[in-house]
N, C-alpha and C positions, 0 to 999 in steps of 0.2 A: 503494499499499499505505500503510494508516494507521501513525502512529507512536506507540510505546507510551512511555509516561514511569513512571519507576521513583518510589518514594516521596520521594526528594531532587530530584526535577524532572531527572533526566538521561534522555535519550533512550536507549532501548532498542532493541538490532538487532531487525530483523523475522524474523531468522532463529534458530534455535537448533541446538546441534550433538548430535551422538548422546551425548555425554559429559554434557551437561548435562540432557538427558533423562532420563538413566541415574539421576544424582543426584537429580534431581527425581521421579522414579517409585521410587525405592530398589530399581533392578533391574540386570542386568548391561547391558552394550552389545549383546549378543547379543540378550537379550528386546527391546532398544529397535528392533533391526533387523528382528525377526519382527513385532513390533506395526506398526512403519511400513511393513512391505511389506502386511500384511493389511489394514492401514486405506487404502491406496494414498496415503499420504503423496506431497506432491510431494518428489522429492530433487532438491536443487541439489549438481551434482556439480563441484568446482572442482580443476582440475589431472588427471592421470591416473595410473592405476595403483595401487599400494599404498601411494603417498604422497598420494593424491588426498586432497581434502577433502570431507565429504559435510555438508549443512546441510539442515534441514527449516523450513519457513514456522513460525513462531510461531503464526500467525493460525489455521492448520489445526491444531496441536497443540491450543491452547485449545479449539478447536470441538469437536475428538475428546474432550477431558476433559469437556466439557460434557455432551455426549450420552451419555457414559457414566455419569454418574452415577446412583444409585440410592438414592432416598429410602425409608429405613425407616418403617414407620408401626407 
């Protein structure tokens, strides 16, 4: 999996949390869950039950955003 670098040359995690996506997309966590499910994002589930963590692959998120771009003419 490719490593991403931030502007200050720090390694960025290959994963994104639902909370990060909600902030990035300026929507609710529920909307992130619904969009991720419909887009068939790979869910990485760490732990179990209500206290488990969910992560999405950053590469998939960036690809999804790219294909959803609409250029206005």
